[in-house]
mmJSON file of the N, C-alpha and C atoms, coordinates in Angstrom:
{"data_MODEL":{"atom_site":{
"group_PDB":["ATOM","ATOM","ATOM","ATOM","ATOM","ATOM","ATOM","ATOM","ATOM","ATOM","ATOM","ATOM","ATOM","ATOM","ATOM","ATOM","ATOM","ATOM","ATOM","ATOM","ATOM","ATOM","ATOM","ATOM","ATOM","ATOM","ATOM","ATOM","ATOM","ATOM","ATOM","ATOM","ATOM","ATOM","ATOM","ATOM","ATOM","ATOM","ATOM","ATOM","ATOM","ATOM","ATOM","ATOM","ATOM","ATOM","ATOM","ATOM","ATOM","ATOM","ATOM","ATOM","ATOM","ATOM","ATOM","ATOM","ATOM","ATOM","ATOM","ATOM","ATOM","ATOM","ATOM","ATOM","ATOM","ATOM","ATOM","ATOM","ATOM","ATOM","ATOM","ATOM","ATOM","ATOM","ATOM","ATOM","ATOM","ATOM","ATOM","ATOM","ATOM","ATOM","ATOM","ATOM","ATOM","ATOM","ATOM","ATOM","ATOM","ATOM","ATOM","ATOM","ATOM","ATOM","ATOM","ATOM","ATOM","ATOM","ATOM","ATOM","ATOM","ATOM","ATOM","ATOM","ATOM","ATOM","ATOM","ATOM","ATOM","ATOM","ATOM","ATOM","ATOM","ATOM","ATOM","ATOM","ATOM","ATOM","ATOM","ATOM","ATOM","ATOM","ATOM","ATOM","ATOM","ATOM","ATOM","ATOM","ATOM","ATOM","ATOM","ATOM","ATOM","ATOM","ATOM","ATOM","ATOM","ATOM","ATOM","ATOM","ATOM","ATOM","ATOM","ATOM","ATOM","ATOM","ATOM","ATOM","ATOM","ATOM","ATOM","ATOM","ATOM","ATOM","ATOM","ATOM","ATOM","ATOM","ATOM","ATOM","ATOM","ATOM","ATOM","ATOM","ATOM","ATOM","ATOM","ATOM","ATOM","ATOM","ATOM","ATOM","ATOM","ATOM","ATOM","ATOM","ATOM","ATOM","ATOM","ATOM","ATOM","ATOM","ATOM","ATOM","ATOM","ATOM","ATOM","ATOM","ATOM","ATOM","ATOM","ATOM","ATOM","ATOM","ATOM","ATOM","ATOM","ATOM","ATOM","ATOM","ATOM","ATOM","ATOM","ATOM","ATOM","ATOM","ATOM","ATOM","ATOM","ATOM","ATOM","ATOM","ATOM","ATOM","ATOM","ATOM"],
"id":[1,2,3,4,5,6,7,8,9,10,11,12,13,14,15,16,17,18,19,20,21,22,23,24,25,26,27,28,29,30,31,32,33,34,35,36,37,38,39,40,41,42,43,44,45,46,47,48,49,50,51,52,53,54,55,56,57,58,59,60,61,62,63,64,65,66,67,68,69,70,71,72,73,74,75,76,77,78,79,80,81,82,83,84,85,86,87,88,89,90,91,92,93,94,95,96,97,98,99,100,101,102,103,104,105,106,107,108,109,110,111,112,113,114,115,116,117,118,119,120,121,122,123,124,125,126,127,128,129,130,131,132,133,134,135,136,137,138,139,140,141,142,143,144,145,146,147,148,149,150,151,152,153,154,155,156,157,158,159,160,161,162,163,164,165,166,167,168,169,170,171,172,173,174,175,176,177,178,179,180,181,182,183,184,185,186,187,188,189,190,191,192,193,194,195,196,197,198,199,200,201,202,203,204,205,206,207,208,209,210,211,212,213,214,215,216],
"type_symbol":["N","C","C","N","C","C","N","C","C","N","C","C","N","C","C","N","C","C","N","C","C","N","C","C","N","C","C","N","C","C","N","C","C","N","C","C","N","C","C","N","C","C","N","C","C","N","C","C","N","C","C","N","C","C","N","C","C","N","C","C","N","C","C","N","C","C","N","C","C","N","C","C","N","C","C","N","C","C","N","C","C","N","C","C","N","C","C","N","C","C","N","C","C","N","C","C","N","C","C","N","C","C","N","C","C","N","C","C","N","C","C","N","C","C","N","C","C","N","C","C","N","C","C","N","C","C","N","C","C","N","C","C","N","C","C","N","C","C","N","C","C","N","C","C","N","C","C","N","C","C","N","C","C","N","C","C","N","C","C","N","C","C","N","C","C","N","C","C","N","C","C","N","C","C","N","C","C","N","C","C","N","C","C","N","C","C","N","C","C","N","C","C","N","C","C","N","C","C","N","C","C","N","C","C","N","C","C","N","C","C","N","C","C","N","C","C"],
"label_atom_id":["N","CA","C","N","CA","C","N","CA","C","N","CA","C","N","CA","C","N","CA","C","N","CA","C","N","CA","C","N","CA","C","N","CA","C","N","CA","C","N","CA","C","N","CA","C","N","CA","C","N","CA","C","N","CA","C","N","CA","C","N","CA","C","N","CA","C","N","CA","C","N","CA","C","N","CA","C","N","CA","C","N","CA","C","N","CA","C","N","CA","C","N","CA","C","N","CA","C","N","CA","C","N","CA","C","N","CA","C","N","CA","C","N","CA","C","N","CA","C","N","CA","C","N","CA","C","N","CA","C","N","CA","C","N","CA","C","N","CA","C","N","CA","C","N","CA","C","N","CA","C","N","CA","C","N","CA","C","N","CA","C","N","CA","C","N","CA","C","N","CA","C","N","CA","C","N","CA","C","N","CA","C","N","CA","C","N","CA","C","N","CA","C","N","CA","C","N","CA","C","N","CA","C","N","CA","C","N","CA","C","N","CA","C","N","CA","C","N","CA","C","N","CA","C","N","CA","C","N","CA","C","N","CA","C","N","CA","C","N","CA","C","N","CA","C","N","CA","C","N","CA","C"],
"label_alt_id":[null,null,null,null,null,null,null,null,null,null,null,null,null,null,null,null,null,null,null,null,null,null,null,null,null,null,null,null,null,null,null,null,null,null,null,null,null,null,null,null,null,null,null,null,null,null,null,null,null,null,null,null,null,null,null,null,null,null,null,null,null,null,null,null,null,null,null,null,null,null,null,null,null,null,null,null,null,null,null,null,null,null,null,null,null,null,null,null,null,null,null,null,null,null,null,null,null,null,null,null,null,null,null,null,null,null,null,null,null,null,null,null,null,null,null,null,null,null,null,null,null,null,null,null,null,null,null,null,null,null,null,null,null,null,null,null,null,null,null,null,null,null,null,null,null,null,null,null,null,null,null,null,null,null,null,null,null,null,null,null,null,null,null,null,null,null,null,null,null,null,null,null,null,null,null,null,null,null,null,null,null,null,null,null,null,null,null,null,null,null,null,null,null,null,null,null,null,null,null,null,null,null,null,null,null,null,null,null,null,null,null,null,null,null,null,null],
"label_comp_id":["MET","MET","MET","GLU","GLU","GLU","GLN","GLN","GLN","LYS","LYS","LYS","VAL","VAL","VAL","THR","THR","THR","THR","THR","THR","THR","THR","THR","GLY","GLY","GLY","GLN","GLN","GLN","LEU","LEU","LEU","GLY","GLY","GLY","ARG","ARG","ARG","LEU","LEU","LEU","VAL","VAL","VAL","SER","SER","SER","ALA","ALA","ALA","ARG","ARG","ARG","ARG","ARG","ARG","HIS","HIS","HIS","ASP","ASP","ASP","SER","SER","SER","GLY","GLY","GLY","LEU","LEU","LEU","SER","SER","SER","GLN","GLN","GLN","ARG","ARG","ARG","ALA","ALA","ALA","LEU","LEU","LEU","ALA","ALA","ALA","THR","THR","THR","THR","THR","THR","MET","MET","MET","GLY","GLY","GLY","PHE","PHE","PHE","SER","SER","SER","GLN","GLN","GLN","ARG","ARG","ARG","TYR","TYR","TYR","LEU","LEU","LEU","SER","SER","SER","GLU","GLU","GLU","ILE","ILE","ILE","GLU","GLU","GLU","SER","SER","SER","GLY","GLY","GLY","ALA","ALA","ALA","LEU","LEU","LEU","GLY","GLY","GLY","LEU","LEU","LEU","LYS","LYS","LYS","ALA","ALA","ALA","GLN","GLN","GLN","ARG","ARG","ARG","LEU","LEU","LEU","LEU","LEU","LEU","ASP","ASP","ASP","LEU","LEU","LEU","LEU","LEU","LEU","ASP","ASP","ASP","GLU","GLU","GLU","LEU","LEU","LEU","GLY","GLY","GLY","ILE","ILE","ILE","ASP","ASP","ASP","LEU","LEU","LEU","VAL","VAL","VAL","ALA","ALA","ALA","ARG","ARG","ARG","PRO","PRO","PRO","ARG","ARG","ARG","THR","THR","THR"],
"label_asym_id":["A","A","A","A","A","A","A","A","A","A","A","A","A","A","A","A","A","A","A","A","A","A","A","A","A","A","A","A","A","A","A","A","A","A","A","A","A","A","A","A","A","A","A","A","A","A","A","A","A","A","A","A","A","A","A","A","A","A","A","A","A","A","A","A","A","A","A","A","A","A","A","A","A","A","A","A","A","A","A","A","A","A","A","A","A","A","A","A","A","A","A","A","A","A","A","A","A","A","A","A","A","A","A","A","A","A","A","A","A","A","A","A","A","A","A","A","A","A","A","A","A","A","A","A","A","A","A","A","A","A","A","A","A","A","A","A","A","A","A","A","A","A","A","A","A","A","A","A","A","A","A","A","A","A","A","A","A","A","A","A","A","A","A","A","A","A","A","A","A","A","A","A","A","A","A","A","A","A","A","A","A","A","A","A","A","A","A","A","A","A","A","A","A","A","A","A","A","A","A","A","A","A","A","A","A","A","A","A","A","A","A","A","A","A","A","A"],
"label_entity_id":["1","1","1","1","1","1","1","1","1","1","1","1","1","1","1","1","1","1","1","1","1","1","1","1","1","1","1","1","1","1","1","1","1","1","1","1","1","1","1","1","1","1","1","1","1","1","1","1","1","1","1","1","1","1","1","1","1","1","1","1","1","1","1","1","1","1","1","1","1","1","1","1","1","1","1","1","1","1","1","1","1","1","1","1","1","1","1","1","1","1","1","1","1","1","1","1","1","1","1","1","1","1","1","1","1","1","1","1","1","1","1","1","1","1","1","1","1","1","1","1","1","1","1","1","1","1","1","1","1","1","1","1","1","1","1","1","1","1","1","1","1","1","1","1","1","1","1","1","1","1","1","1","1","1","1","1","1","1","1","1","1","1","1","1","1","1","1","1","1","1","1","1","1","1","1","1","1","1","1","1","1","1","1","1","1","1","1","1","1","1","1","1","1","1","1","1","1","1","1","1","1","1","1","1","1","1","1","1","1","1","1","1","1","1","1","1"],
"label_seq_id":[1,1,1,2,2,2,3,3,3,4,4,4,5,5,5,6,6,6,7,7,7,8,8,8,9,9,9,10,10,10,11,11,11,12,12,12,13,13,13,14,14,14,15,15,15,16,16,16,17,17,17,18,18,18,19,19,19,20,20,20,21,21,21,22,22,22,23,23,23,24,24,24,25,25,25,26,26,26,27,27,27,28,28,28,29,29,29,30,30,30,31,31,31,32,32,32,33,33,33,34,34,34,35,35,35,36,36,36,37,37,37,38,38,38,39,39,39,40,40,40,41,41,41,42,42,42,43,43,43,44,44,44,45,45,45,46,46,46,47,47,47,48,48,48,49,49,49,50,50,50,51,51,51,52,52,52,53,53,53,54,54,54,55,55,55,56,56,56,57,57,57,58,58,58,59,59,59,60,60,60,61,61,61,62,62,62,63,63,63,64,64,64,65,65,65,66,66,66,67,67,67,68,68,68,69,69,69,70,70,70,71,71,71,72,72,72],
"pdbx_PDB_ins_code":[null,null,null,null,null,null,null,null,null,null,null,null,null,null,null,null,null,null,null,null,null,null,null,null,null,null,null,null,null,null,null,null,null,null,null,null,null,null,null,null,null,null,null,null,null,null,null,null,null,null,null,null,null,null,null,null,null,null,null,null,null,null,null,null,null,null,null,null,null,null,null,null,null,null,null,null,null,null,null,null,null,null,null,null,null,null,null,null,null,null,null,null,null,null,null,null,null,null,null,null,null,null,null,null,null,null,null,null,null,null,null,null,null,null,null,null,null,null,null,null,null,null,null,null,null,null,null,null,null,null,null,null,null,null,null,null,null,null,null,null,null,null,null,null,null,null,null,null,null,null,null,null,null,null,null,null,null,null,null,null,null,null,null,null,null,null,null,null,null,null,null,null,null,null,null,null,null,null,null,null,null,null,null,null,null,null,null,null,null,null,null,null,null,null,null,null,null,null,null,null,null,null,null,null,null,null,null,null,null,null,null,null,null,null,null,null],
"Cartn_x":[-155.716,-155.721,-154.859,-154.574,-153.384,-153.167,-152.011,-152.199,-150.924,-150.803,-149.57,-148.792,-147.894,-146.964,-146.424,-146.67,-145.662,-145.269,-145.117,-143.913,-143.628,-142.837,-141.996,-143.314,-143.892,-145.455,-146.256,-146.482,-147.192,-146.318,-145.312,-144.699,-144.682,-144.297,-144.78,-145.331,-146.829,-148.113,-148.292,-148.158,-148.363,-147.208,-146.546,-145.249,-146.194,-146.251,-146.73,-148.331,-149.474,-150.376,-150.021,-149.251,-149.028,-148.65,-147.937,-147.255,-148.026,-148.616,-149.834,-150.968,-151.051,-152.476,-151.324,-150.228,-149.415,-148.886,-149.844,-149.537,-147.96,-147.848,-146.352,-145.74,-144.944,-144.528,-143.627,-143.067,-142.271,-140.983,-140.671,-139.324,-138.79,-139.922,-140.472,-139.633,-140.301,-140.461,-138.262,-138.115,-137.012,-136.07,-135.96,-135.099,-135.344,-135.754,-136.065,-134.862,-135.367,-134.821,-133.181,-132.742,-132.064,-131.457,-132.079,-132.081,-132.878,-132.601,-133.185,-134.434,-135.077,-137.053,-136.702,-135.64,-135.882,-136.104,-135.046,-134.856,-136.614,-136.783,-138.838,-139.491,-139.398,-140.307,-140.346,-139.054,-138.332,-139.346,-139.466,-139.424,-141.176,-142.099,-143.177,-144.008,-142.832,-143.361,-142.933,-142.892,-142.283,-140.799,-140.038,-138.944,-137.222,-137.902,-136.845,-135.991,-136.032,-134.803,-134.438,-134.471,-133.778,-133.904,-133.233,-132.6,-133.903,-134.493,-135.998,-136.985,-137.459,-138.361,-137.742,-136.456,-136.283,-135.964,-135.908,-136.29,-137.588,-138.456,-140.197,-139.861,-139.768,-139.612,-139.241,-138.385,-137.553,-138.773,-139.353,-140.365,-141.239,-141.815,-142.551,-142.928,-141.722,-140.933,-141.147,-140.324,-140.357,-141.642,-142.751,-143.979,-143.608,-143.386,-143.374,-144.276,-144.738,-145.128,-145.193,-145.145,-144.766,-145.775,-146.849,-147.8,-147.471,-148.252,-148.015,-149.286,-149.721,-150.486,-150.015,-150.807,-150.379,-150.042,-149.228,-149.0,-150.601,-151.309,-152.348,-151.699],
"Cartn_y":[112.251,112.048,111.11,109.747,109.352,109.343,109.624,109.3,108.668,107.748,107.037,107.86,108.166,108.773,107.905,107.933,107.7,107.863,109.645,110.012,111.639,112.201,113.04,114.868,114.061,115.388,115.157,113.858,113.725,114.403,113.979,114.226,115.974,116.492,118.011,118.992,117.953,118.391,118.648,117.93,117.204,118.823,119.112,119.955,121.221,121.655,122.945,122.772,122.338,122.114,122.244,121.482,121.691,122.534,123.569,125.134,125.886,125.927,126.449,126.493,125.242,125.579,126.344,125.892,126.485,128.028,128.588,129.658,130.486,129.511,130.231,130.489,131.488,131.604,130.795,130.52,129.853,130.533,131.571,132.249,131.726,132.028,131.434,130.414,129.709,128.083,128.042,128.491,128.221,128.522,129.676,130.21,129.295,128.906,127.968,126.69,126.453,124.71,125.517,126.222,126.495,126.356,126.748,126.296,128.174,127.619,128.988,128.397,129.974,129.744,129.444,128.945,128.281,126.785,126.342,124.849,124.507,124.902,124.573,124.84,125.918,126.238,124.511,123.715,122.809,121.332,121.64,120.539,120.266,122.121,122.048,121.521,121.592,121.023,120.119,119.174,117.725,117.677,118.372,118.394,118.183,117.282,116.627,115.78,115.591,114.885,113.043,112.556,111.443,109.718,110.884,109.935,109.646,111.266,110.687,110.018,109.815,109.333,107.486,107.731,106.079,105.319,106.215,105.541,105.298,106.836,105.598,105.129,104.377,104.014,102.297,102.376,100.916,101.481,101.482,101.076,100.446,100.679,100.272,98.876,98.676,97.332,96.561,96.863,95.539,95.898,96.485,96.091,97.273,98.048,99.067,100.59,100.752,101.763,102.875,104.359,105.543,106.184,106.399,106.953,108.069,109.507,110.78,110.66,111.069,111.776,112.847,114.546,115.194,115.126,115.663,115.128,115.65,115.112,115.953,115.957],
"Cartn_z":[47.555,46.376,45.932,45.612,44.728,43.704,42.461,41.155,40.743,40.14,39.128,38.483,38.408,38.142,36.875,35.466,34.938,33.207,33.859,32.674,33.573,33.139,33.463,32.9,32.455,31.931,33.538,34.112,35.13,35.598,36.676,37.568,37.19,36.308,36.491,36.562,36.256,36.315,37.939,38.696,40.046,40.85,40.058,41.154,40.737,39.51,39.126,40.06,40.199,40.902,42.228,43.103,44.471,44.274,43.12,43.983,44.363,42.678,42.407,44.063,44.44,45.698,46.798,47.16,47.835,48.027,47.34,46.642,46.633,46.297,45.644,43.904,44.068,42.661,42.294,40.761,40.302,40.964,41.215,41.974,42.985,43.682,45.088,45.732,44.925,44.618,44.149,43.294,42.764,43.689,44.151,45.184,47.112,47.069,48.603,48.026,47.001,46.491,46.415,45.98,45.367,43.837,43.246,41.713,40.86,39.517,38.735,38.593,37.911,37.872,36.839,35.641,34.425,34.284,35.753,35.605,36.139,37.121,37.568,36.523,36.009,34.986,33.878,33.2,32.78,33.098,35.139,35.53,35.483,35.568,35.236,34.306,32.848,31.783,31.484,31.646,31.852,31.79,30.894,30.493,31.367,32.453,33.273,32.476,31.664,30.606,30.227,29.904,29.375,30.593,31.647,32.578,33.393,34.277,34.584,33.57,32.575,32.112,31.83,31.535,31.344,33.098,34.249,35.6,35.712,35.489,35.253,34.021,33.456,32.447,33.036,34.054,34.669,35.776,36.216,37.212,36.835,35.791,34.865,34.605,34.153,33.297,34.812,35.397,36.878,37.995,37.708,38.321,39.35,39.321,40.78,39.827,40.946,40.789,41.343,40.916,41.743,42.035,43.175,43.499,44.539,44.039,44.067,44.793,45.787,47.339,47.755,48.12,48.862,50.106,51.003,52.427,53.119,53.806,54.773,56.095],
"occupancy":[1.0,1.0,1.0,1.0,1.0,1.0,1.0,1.0,1.0,1.0,1.0,1.0,1.0,1.0,1.0,1.0,1.0,1.0,1.0,1.0,1.0,1.0,1.0,1.0,1.0,1.0,1.0,1.0,1.0,1.0,1.0,1.0,1.0,1.0,1.0,1.0,1.0,1.0,1.0,1.0,1.0,1.0,1.0,1.0,1.0,1.0,1.0,1.0,1.0,1.0,1.0,1.0,1.0,1.0,1.0,1.0,1.0,1.0,1.0,1.0,1.0,1.0,1.0,1.0,1.0,1.0,1.0,1.0,1.0,1.0,1.0,1.0,1.0,1.0,1.0,1.0,1.0,1.0,1.0,1.0,1.0,1.0,1.0,1.0,1.0,1.0,1.0,1.0,1.0,1.0,1.0,1.0,1.0,1.0,1.0,1.0,1.0,1.0,1.0,1.0,1.0,1.0,1.0,1.0,1.0,1.0,1.0,1.0,1.0,1.0,1.0,1.0,1.0,1.0,1.0,1.0,1.0,1.0,1.0,1.0,1.0,1.0,1.0,1.0,1.0,1.0,1.0,1.0,1.0,1.0,1.0,1.0,1.0,1.0,1.0,1.0,1.0,1.0,1.0,1.0,1.0,1.0,1.0,1.0,1.0,1.0,1.0,1.0,1.0,1.0,1.0,1.0,1.0,1.0,1.0,1.0,1.0,1.0,1.0,1.0,1.0,1.0,1.0,1.0,1.0,1.0,1.0,1.0,1.0,1.0,1.0,1.0,1.0,1.0,1.0,1.0,1.0,1.0,1.0,1.0,1.0,1.0,1.0,1.0,1.0,1.0,1.0,1.0,1.0,1.0,1.0,1.0,1.0,1.0,1.0,1.0,1.0,1.0,1.0,1.0,1.0,1.0,1.0,1.0,1.0,1.0,1.0,1.0,1.0,1.0,1.0,1.0,1.0,1.0,1.0,1.0],
"B_iso_or_equiv":[0.0,0.0,0.0,0.0,0.0,0.0,0.0,0.0,0.0,0.0,0.0,0.0,0.0,0.0,0.0,0.0,0.0,0.0,0.0,0.0,0.0,0.0,0.0,0.0,0.0,0.0,0.0,0.0,0.0,0.0,0.0,0.0,0.0,0.0,0.0,0.0,0.0,0.0,0.0,0.0,0.0,0.0,0.0,0.0,0.0,0.0,0.0,0.0,0.0,0.0,0.0,0.0,0.0,0.0,0.0,0.0,0.0,0.0,0.0,0.0,0.0,0.0,0.0,0.0,0.0,0.0,0.0,0.0,0.0,0.0,0.0,0.0,0.0,0.0,0.0,0.0,0.0,0.0,0.0,0.0,0.0,0.0,0.0,0.0,0.0,0.0,0.0,0.0,0.0,0.0,0.0,0.0,0.0,0.0,0.0,0.0,0.0,0.0,0.0,0.0,0.0,0.0,0.0,0.0,0.0,0.0,0.0,0.0,0.0,0.0,0.0,0.0,0.0,0.0,0.0,0.0,0.0,0.0,0.0,0.0,0.0,0.0,0.0,0.0,0.0,0.0,0.0,0.0,0.0,0.0,0.0,0.0,0.0,0.0,0.0,0.0,0.0,0.0,0.0,0.0,0.0,0.0,0.0,0.0,0.0,0.0,0.0,0.0,0.0,0.0,0.0,0.0,0.0,0.0,0.0,0.0,0.0,0.0,0.0,0.0,0.0,0.0,0.0,0.0,0.0,0.0,0.0,0.0,0.0,0.0,0.0,0.0,0.0,0.0,0.0,0.0,0.0,0.0,0.0,0.0,0.0,0.0,0.0,0.0,0.0,0.0,0.0,0.0,0.0,0.0,0.0,0.0,0.0,0.0,0.0,0.0,0.0,0.0,0.0,0.0,0.0,0.0,0.0,0.0,0.0,0.0,0.0,0.0,0.0,0.0,0.0,0.0,0.0,0.0,0.0,0.0],
"pdbx_formal_charge":[null,null,null,null,null,null,null,null,null,null,null,null,null,null,null,null,null,null,null,null,null,null,null,null,null,null,null,null,null,null,null,null,null,null,null,null,null,null,null,null,null,null,null,null,null,null,null,null,null,null,null,null,null,null,null,null,null,null,null,null,null,null,null,null,null,null,null,null,null,null,null,null,null,null,null,null,null,null,null,null,null,null,null,null,null,null,null,null,null,null,null,null,null,null,null,null,null,null,null,null,null,null,null,null,null,null,null,null,null,null,null,null,null,null,null,null,null,null,null,null,null,null,null,null,null,null,null,null,null,null,null,null,null,null,null,null,null,null,null,null,null,null,null,null,null,null,null,null,null,null,null,null,null,null,null,null,null,null,null,null,null,null,null,null,null,null,null,null,null,null,null,null,null,null,null,null,null,null,null,null,null,null,null,null,null,null,null,null,null,null,null,null,null,null,null,null,null,null,null,null,null,null,null,null,null,null,null,null,null,null,null,null,null,null,null,null],
"auth_seq_id":[1,1,1,2,2,2,3,3,3,4,4,4,5,5,5,6,6,6,7,7,7,8,8,8,9,9,9,10,10,10,11,11,11,12,12,12,13,13,13,14,14,14,15,15,15,16,16,16,17,17,17,18,18,18,19,19,19,20,20,20,21,21,21,22,22,22,23,23,23,24,24,24,25,25,25,26,26,26,27,27,27,28,28,28,29,29,29,30,30,30,31,31,31,32,32,32,33,33,33,34,34,34,35,35,35,36,36,36,37,37,37,38,38,38,39,39,39,40,40,40,41,41,41,42,42,42,43,43,43,44,44,44,45,45,45,46,46,46,47,47,47,48,48,48,49,49,49,50,50,50,51,51,51,52,52,52,53,53,53,54,54,54,55,55,55,56,56,56,57,57,57,58,58,58,59,59,59,60,60,60,61,61,61,62,62,62,63,63,63,64,64,64,65,65,65,66,66,66,67,67,67,68,68,68,69,69,69,70,70,70,71,71,71,72,72,72],
"auth_comp_id":["MET","MET","MET","GLU","GLU","GLU","GLN","GLN","GLN","LYS","LYS","LYS","VAL","VAL","VAL","THR","THR","THR","THR","THR","THR","THR","THR","THR","GLY","GLY","GLY","GLN","GLN","GLN","LEU","LEU","LEU","GLY","GLY","GLY","ARG","ARG","ARG","LEU","LEU","LEU","VAL","VAL","VAL","SER","SER","SER","ALA","ALA","ALA","ARG","ARG","ARG","ARG","ARG","ARG","HIS","HIS","HIS","ASP","ASP","ASP","SER","SER","SER","GLY","GLY","GLY","LEU","LEU","LEU","SER","SER","SER","GLN","GLN","GLN","ARG","ARG","ARG","ALA","ALA","ALA","LEU","LEU","LEU","ALA","ALA","ALA","THR","THR","THR","THR","THR","THR","MET","MET","MET","GLY","GLY","GLY","PHE","PHE","PHE","SER","SER","SER","GLN","GLN","GLN","ARG","ARG","ARG","TYR","TYR","TYR","LEU","LEU","LEU","SER","SER","SER","GLU","GLU","GLU","ILE","ILE","ILE","GLU","GLU","GLU","SER","SER","SER","GLY","GLY","GLY","ALA","ALA","ALA","LEU","LEU","LEU","GLY","GLY","GLY","LEU","LEU","LEU","LYS","LYS","LYS","ALA","ALA","ALA","GLN","GLN","GLN","ARG","ARG","ARG","LEU","LEU","LEU","LEU","LEU","LEU","ASP","ASP","ASP","LEU","LEU","LEU","LEU","LEU","LEU","ASP","ASP","ASP","GLU","GLU","GLU","LEU","LEU","LEU","GLY","GLY","GLY","ILE","ILE","ILE","ASP","ASP","ASP","LEU","LEU","LEU","VAL","VAL","VAL","ALA","ALA","ALA","ARG","ARG","ARG","PRO","PRO","PRO","ARG","ARG","ARG","THR","THR","THR"],
"auth_asym_id":["A","A","A","A","A","A","A","A","A","A","A","A","A","A","A","A","A","A","A","A","A","A","A","A","A","A","A","A","A","A","A","A","A","A","A","A","A","A","A","A","A","A","A","A","A","A","A","A","A","A","A","A","A","A","A","A","A","A","A","A","A","A","A","A","A","A","A","A","A","A","A","A","A","A","A","A","A","A","A","A","A","A","A","A","A","A","A","A","A","A","A","A","A","A","A","A","A","A","A","A","A","A","A","A","A","A","A","A","A","A","A","A","A","A","A","A","A","A","A","A","A","A","A","A","A","A","A","A","A","A","A","A","A","A","A","A","A","A","A","A","A","A","A","A","A","A","A","A","A","A","A","A","A","A","A","A","A","A","A","A","A","A","A","A","A","A","A","A","A","A","A","A","A","A","A","A","A","A","A","A","A","A","A","A","A","A","A","A","A","A","A","A","A","A","A","A","A","A","A","A","A","A","A","A","A","A","A","A","A","A","A","A","A","A","A","A"],
"auth_atom_id":["N","CA","C","N","CA","C","N","CA","C","N","CA","C","N","CA","C","N","CA","C","N","CA","C","N","CA","C","N","CA","C","N","CA","C","N","CA","C","N","CA","C","N","CA","C","N","CA","C","N","CA","C","N","CA","C","N","CA","C","N","CA","C","N","CA","C","N","CA","C","N","CA","C","N","CA","C","N","CA","C","N","CA","C","N","CA","C","N","CA","C","N","CA","C","N","CA","C","N","CA","C","N","CA","C","N","CA","C","N","CA","C","N","CA","C","N","CA","C","N","CA","C","N","CA","C","N","CA","C","N","CA","C","N","CA","C","N","CA","C","N","CA","C","N","CA","C","N","CA","C","N","CA","C","N","CA","C","N","CA","C","N","CA","C","N","CA","C","N","CA","C","N","CA","C","N","CA","C","N","CA","C","N","CA","C","N","CA","C","N","CA","C","N","CA","C","N","CA","C","N","CA","C","N","CA","C","N","CA","C","N","CA","C","N","CA","C","N","CA","C","N","CA","C","N","CA","C","N","CA","C","N","CA","C","N","CA","C","N","CA","C","N","CA","C","N","CA","C","N","CA","C"],
"pdbx_PDB_model_num":[1,1,1,1,1,1,1,1,1,1,1,1,1,1,1,1,1,1,1,1,1,1,1,1,1,1,1,1,1,1,1,1,1,1,1,1,1,1,1,1,1,1,1,1,1,1,1,1,1,1,1,1,1,1,1,1,1,1,1,1,1,1,1,1,1,1,1,1,1,1,1,1,1,1,1,1,1,1,1,1,1,1,1,1,1,1,1,1,1,1,1,1,1,1,1,1,1,1,1,1,1,1,1,1,1,1,1,1,1,1,1,1,1,1,1,1,1,1,1,1,1,1,1,1,1,1,1,1,1,1,1,1,1,1,1,1,1,1,1,1,1,1,1,1,1,1,1,1,1,1,1,1,1,1,1,1,1,1,1,1,1,1,1,1,1,1,1,1,1,1,1,1,1,1,1,1,1,1,1,1,1,1,1,1,1,1,1,1,1,1,1,1,1,1,1,1,1,1,1,1,1,1,1,1,1,1,1,1,1,1,1,1,1,1,1,1]
}}}
């Protein structure tokens, strides 16, 4: 199922849902990725920061849709 992503909150919820579906804890995924569990928690809560949101806003302004879909 595809979902248009327009906010960091939406992106965070997608990451969280996919992690849960994969049976991974935040700690396990963060360790695999080489960053802290706290950082992953911030991503999942949508606290990616102003730069990420500005990028999403820019894509929207330019008429570019960022669409997320699970790999099959």
